[in-house]
N, C-alpha and C positions, 0 to 999 in steps of 0.2 A: 536146176542149174542154169537154166536159161536166164535167170534173173540177174546174173552178174554181167551179162553182155548187153542188156538193155539199159538205157539211161533211166535214172530214177525220175519220178514225176516232180520231185523237188528241184532238180537241176534244170528241167525244162521250164518250170515256173520262174526260176531266177533269170534264165535267158530271155523269156518272154516279157518280164518286167523291165529288164535292162534297156531294151530298145525304146520304149515310150519315155522312160526317164531321161535317156540321152537326147531324144528328140525335144523334150520339154526344156531341158537345160539349154540346148542350142537355140531354141526359139526365144527364150528369155534373154539370152546374150545378144541375139540379133536385134530384138526390140530395144534393149538398153543401148546398143551401139547406134541405132538409128536416132533415138532420142538425143543421145550425146552429140551426134553430128548436127542435127537440126537445131539444137538449143545453143550451139556455139554462135556467138554474134561477133561480127567484125568490130574491131575497136572503134569507139565513137570518135569521130573527128571533132575536136573541141573547136568551136567557133569563137573567134576573138570577140570581145565585147564591142558593141557599137561605139565608134569613135566619139560620138556625141555624148556618151555616158560620162566622159571626163568633164563635161560642161555642166553636169548636175552636181551641186554641192549639198551634202547633208550636214547639218550643224544643229547645235542646241539640243542634243540628245537627252532624253529623260526616259527612264524605265518605270513602269508601274505594273501592278498585278491586281486582279479582282476575281471574285468568284461569280460565275454566271448563275442563272436560275436553277440549274440542276446540280450545283455544287462543284463544278469543275473549275480549275484555276486557269485563268486567261492572262497572258503576259502581253503588255503593250510596249512598243518603243515609239515614242513621239519625238518629233523634231521639226526642223525647218528645212525645206528643199528650196534651193535657189537655182534658177536657170540662167547661167552665165553665157549661154550661147546666143546665136542669132536666129533661132527657129522656135516654133511653138511645140511643146512636148505634149503628146496625147496618150502616152503609155510609158511606164517605167517599171522595171523589176529590179529587186535588190537581192544580192546573195548575202545571207546572214550566217556567220560562222560563230557558234557558241563553243568556247574552249573549256577544257577541264583544268585542274590544278597543275598539270604537267605542261600546259601550253598546247596540248593536242586538241584537235577539233573533236568535240563530243557530239555535236549535231550541226548539220549545215542544211539550210533551206533556201530556196529561191521563192520570194514572195512578191506580190504585186504591191506597188506603192500607191496608197490611197491618200487623197487630200482630206484633211480634217476640217469640216465645216462646223462652226459653232453658232450659227444663226438658228436659234430656237432653244427650247429648254434643255436639250441633250446634244452633246457633240455627235456628229455623224460622219462616216467616211464616204467619200465620193470618188468614183473612178476618174482618172485623168481625161477620159473621153468626154465626160460630162462637164468637167471643169479644167480645161487645158491650161498649162503653165506657159504663159507668153514669155518672150525674151526679156531678160532682166527681172522677171517677177519672182517673188518668194511666196511660199505658202506653207502652212503647217501640214505635217503628214503623220500618218499612223501605220505601223506594221503590227499585225496581230498574230499571236502564237497560241494555239490551243494546248500544245504540249511541248515541253522542253526537257531534254534528258536530265535525269537526276545527277549525272556526272558533271554537269555544268558548274563552273566555279563562281557563279553569280556576278561576274564582272561584265562590263559592257561587251557585247559581241562585236566582231569585225563586220562592217557594212561596206558593200561595194555595189555600185549601180552597174548592172550587167546588160540589161536589155532596155532599149529606148526606141520609141516611135515618135517621129516628128512630122510636122506638116509645114 
C-alpha cells in the first residue's frame, strides 16, 4: 500500500526532462534575441550625388549583347560621355535602373563608367584614372552587365551619374 503515496518513476522522469527542455528553449530565445538586436542596422544616410555629376552628360546610347567564351550573356550599354564642367574627371559611377513592364525597377546597379578605347583590333575599356576626361572633352564609354533580371522589359534603362571624382 505504500506504492500509492510514493511518486511514480514516470512522473519523476517527466519533471527531470522538463527543466532541461525549458532551459534549452530559453537559451535559443536569448540567442535569437541577441542576433536580432545585433543585426539591426541604423538606416543608411543617403548621400546626395556629387554636384559635379550634373556636368557629365551621357548621350548616344546603344545597347548590345554578346555571349562570352563560357556561353553567358553579357549586355553592354555604349554611349558618349561629355564633361561640360571646368574640372578634369578621374572617376565616375552610374546608377542604372532596369524597369519591368509595369514601370517598376526590376534591377538597379551602380557601375563604374569606363572609357572605350578602339585603338587596336578590339575595343577595350579603360578606367578614367588612366584616361581622364578633361573639361569640355567627350569620349565613348561602356557599361557592362553580366546579368540582368528576366523581369526587365528590354527598354533602355534609366542612367544617372551618381559618383564623380575630379582634379
